[in-house]
C-alpha positions in Angstrom: -72.0 -191.9 -54.1 -70.4 -189.0 -52.3 -67.0 -189.5 -50.7 -66.7 -188.8 -47.0 -63.7 -187.4 -45.1 -63.4 -187.2 -41.3 -61.2 -184.5 -39.8 -60.1 -185.5 -36.3 -59.4 -182.3 -34.4 -57.1 -183.4 -31.6 -56.7 -179.8 -30.3 -59.4 -177.1 -30.5 -56.8 -174.6 -31.8 -55.9 -176.9 -34.8 -58.8 -177.0 -37.2 -58.9 -178.2 -40.8 -58.9 -174.7 -42.3 -57.5 -174.7 -45.8 -57.5 -178.5 -45.9 -61.2 -178.5 -45.4 -61.6 -176.2 -48.4 -59.4 -178.4 -50.5 -61.3 -181.6 -49.7 -64.7 -179.9 -50.2 -63.6 -178.7 -53.6 -62.8 -182.3 -54.5 -66.4 -183.2 -53.8 -66.1 -184.6 -50.3 -68.7 -184.5 -47.6 -66.9 -183.3 -44.4 -67.4 -184.6 -40.9 -65.4 -183.4 -37.9 -64.7 -185.0 -34.5 -63.3 -183.0 -31.5 -61.0 -185.0 -29.2 -59.9 -182.7 -26.4 -62.3 -179.7 -25.7 -61.0 -176.3 -24.7 -61.8 -176.8 -21.1 -59.5 -179.9 -20.9 -56.4 -178.5 -22.6 -54.4 -178.7 -19.4 -55.6 -182.2 -18.7 -55.9 -183.9 -22.1 -55.5 -187.5 -21.0 -58.4 -189.9 -20.7 -60.6 -192.2 -22.7 -62.4 -191.0 -25.9 -65.0 -192.8 -27.9 -64.1 -192.2 -31.6 -66.5 -192.7 -34.5 -66.1 -195.8 -36.7 -63.2 -194.7 -38.9 -63.9 -197.5 -41.4 -67.1 -195.6 -42.5 -65.0 -193.0 -44.2 -63.1 -192.8 -47.4 -60.4 -190.7 -45.8 -59.5 -189.8 -42.2 -57.4 -186.6 -41.6 -55.5 -186.4 -38.4 -54.8 -182.8 -37.5 -52.2 -181.2 -35.2 -52.0 -180.8 -31.4 -49.8 -179.2 -28.8 -48.9 -182.5 -27.1 -46.4 -185.3 -27.9 -47.8 -188.6 -29.3 -45.4 -190.6 -27.1 -46.7 -189.1 -23.8 -47.4 -192.1 -21.8 -50.6 -190.8 -20.1 -52.0 -190.0 -23.6 -50.9 -193.4 -25.0 -52.7 -195.1 -22.1 -55.9 -193.3 -23.1 -57.2 -191.9 -26.3 -53.9 -191.9 -28.3 -53.7 -195.6 -27.8 -57.3 -196.1 -28.7 -56.9 -194.1 -31.9 -53.8 -196.0 -32.9 -55.8 -199.3 -32.7 -58.6 -197.8 -34.8 -56.1 -196.4 -37.4 -54.7 -199.9 -37.9 -58.2 -201.2 -38.5 -59.0 -198.3 -40.9 -55.8 -199.0 -42.8 -56.7 -202.7 -43.1 -60.1 -201.7 -44.4 -58.5 -199.5 -47.2 -59.3 -196.1 -45.7 -57.0 -193.3 -46.8 -55.1 -191.7 -43.9 -53.7 -188.2 -44.0 -51.6 -186.9 -41.0 -50.5 -183.4 -40.3 -47.7 -182.7 -37.7 -49.0 -184.4 -34.6 -51.2 -186.4 -36.9 -48.2 -187.4 -39.1 -46.2 -188.4 -36.0 -49.2 -190.4 -34.9 -49.2 -192.3 -38.2 -45.4 -193.0 -37.8 -45.9 -194.2 -34.2 -48.9 -196.3 -35.1 -47.2 -198.2 -37.9 -43.9 -199.0 -36.2 -41.8 -195.9 -36.4 -40.8 -193.8 -33.4 -41.3 -190.2 -32.4 -39.0 -188.2 -30.1 -37.9 -184.6 -29.2 -36.2 -182.9 -32.1 -32.8 -181.3 -31.8 -34.0 -178.5 -34.1 -37.6 -177.4 -33.4 -39.2 -175.5 -36.4 -41.6 -172.6 -36.1 -42.2 -170.5 -39.2 -42.0 -171.0 -43.0 -39.3 -173.5 -44.1 -38.2 -174.8 -47.5 -39.0 -178.5 -47.9 -37.1 -180.7 -50.3 -39.5 -183.0 -52.2 -38.8 -186.1 -54.2 -42.3 -185.9 -55.7 -43.3 -182.3 -56.5 -46.6 -183.4 -57.9 -47.6 -184.9 -54.6 -45.8 -182.4 -52.3 -45.3 -179.2 -54.3 -42.1 -177.3 -53.7 -42.0 -174.0 -51.9 -42.0 -173.0 -48.2 -44.5 -174.7 -45.9 -45.4 -173.6 -42.4 -44.0 -175.6 -39.4 -44.7 -175.5 -35.7 -43.3 -178.7 -34.0 -40.8 -179.7 -31.4 -40.9 -183.5 -32.1 -39.9 -185.6 -35.2 -40.4 -189.1 -36.4 -38.4 -192.0 -37.7 -40.0 -193.8 -40.6 -42.1 -196.8 -40.0 -41.1 -200.1 -41.7 -42.1 -200.1 -45.4 -42.7 -196.3 -45.6 -41.2 -194.2 -48.4 -39.9 -190.8 -47.4 -40.8 -188.3 -50.0 -39.9 -185.0 -48.3 -37.4 -183.6 -45.9 -35.2 -180.7 -44.9 -32.1 -180.4 -42.8 -34.0 -180.6 -39.5 -36.4 -183.5 -39.9 -38.2 -185.9 -42.2 -41.2 -183.9 -43.7 -43.3 -186.5 -45.5 -43.8 -190.2 -46.1 -46.2 -192.5 -47.9 -47.2 -195.9 -46.5 -49.9 -197.7 -48.4 -52.9 -195.3 -48.5 -51.4 -193.1 -45.8 -49.6 -189.8 -46.2 -47.8 -188.2 -43.2 -46.7 -184.6 -43.3 -44.6 -182.8 -40.7 -45.6 -179.4 -41.9 -49.0 -177.6 -41.7 -50.6 -177.2 -45.2 -53.8 -176.1 -43.5 -52.5 -173.0 -41.9 -54.0 -169.6 -42.8 -53.8 -166.2 -41.1 -56.7 -167.0 -38.8 -55.2 -170.2 -37.5 -51.8 -168.5 -37.0 -53.4 -165.8 -34.8 -54.9 -168.5 -32.6 -51.5 -170.1 -32.2 -49.7 -166.9 -31.5 -52.3 -166.0 -28.8 -51.7 -169.4 -27.3 -47.9 -169.0 -27.4 -47.7 -167.8 -23.8 -44.5 -169.8 -23.1 -42.6 -168.1 -25.9 -41.9 -171.1 -28.1 -41.5 -168.9 -31.2 -39.0 -166.7 -29.4 -36.9 -169.7 -28.4 -36.2 -170.5 -32.0 -35.5 -166.9 -32.8 -38.8 -165.9 -34.4 -41.0 -163.0 -33.4 -44.8 -163.0 -33.7 -44.7 -160.1 -36.1 -42.2 -161.9 -38.4 -44.5 -164.9 -38.6 -47.5 -162.7 -39.4 -45.7 -160.8 -42.2 -44.4 -164.0 -43.8 -47.8 -165.7 -43.5 -49.5 -162.7 -45.2 -47.0 -162.9 -48.0 -47.1 -166.7 -48.5 -50.6 -167.9 -47.6 -52.2 -167.2 -51.0 -49.5 -169.3 -52.8 -49.8 -172.0 -50.1 -53.5 -172.2 -50.6 -52.9 -173.1 -54.3 -50.3 -175.7 -53.3 -52.5 -177.4 -50.7 -55.2 -177.9 -53.2 -52.7 -179.5 -55.6 -51.4 -181.6 -52.7 -54.9 -182.9 -51.8 -55.8 -183.6 -55.4 -52.6 -185.6 -56.0 -53.0 -187.4 -52.6 -56.5 -188.6 -53.6 -55.6 -189.7 -57.1 -52.1 -191.2 -56.5 -52.2 -192.4 -52.9 -55.8 -193.2 -51.9 -56.9 -194.3 -55.4 -53.6 -195.9 -56.4 -54.1 -199.4 -57.8 -53.1 -202.2 -55.4 -49.7 -203.9 -56.0 -50.1 -207.2 -57.9 
C-alpha cells in the first residue's frame, strides 16, 4: 500500500518545495491543503474545515508569516488544527513541522511560543545532537518567534538564538526551513515589503548569493533528513 503525506500550506508563499521532492522520492503519494488563500493574507483569521488528518501516514505543517499564539487565529483555524493534531498523534500519524509548523507542534503539545530576542533571517549553523536525523551544516531561517519545549520532548538541535529541533513521539519540529530553494526565496523577498531582512542586517542580494551557493548541498541534506525521519521517528518501534 502506498504511503500518503499531507502538506498543510498555511501561507500561499510557503509551499513544500524540496520537502515535496524528498517525500516523493521516498515513495509517498502527496496531497496538499491550502489554509489561507492569497486574497485573505491581510485577514487570515476565521474557521477552516481541514481534511481528516488520521487518513494520512504523515502530515507536514509548513511555514507562515503569522504567529501561532495570535489570539484571533487561535480562536479560529489554528485552534481547530491543534485539536486535529492531537487526534492525529493519538492515531499514530507522523507529524513534521517547519518554522510556524514546528511552533504549532510546540504549542499544541504543551510548550509555549513567544517573540524571539534574536530573529533569524538567512543561513545559520545549527548544532545537532543527532547528525543522522538533522545533518550538520547551515540551514535557512526566517522567523521572529521561538518555542519552549513541550513536556516529554527531546531537543535535538539548537543554536545560540533558539531551539532548532525537537522530537516528541512520532513528531519532529524544526525551526529552520529545509524546504527552501531559490524560487521560494524570491517569493519571500518580493513579499518583504516591511524590510524584515534589513532589520537583522541582511540584504536581499546577500540572501540570494548565499542561497545559490548552499541550496544544492541543502537539497542533499533535506533528503537525508526525511529518510531518517521516516525510518527513525515515524517507524520507530513503540516503547515497551
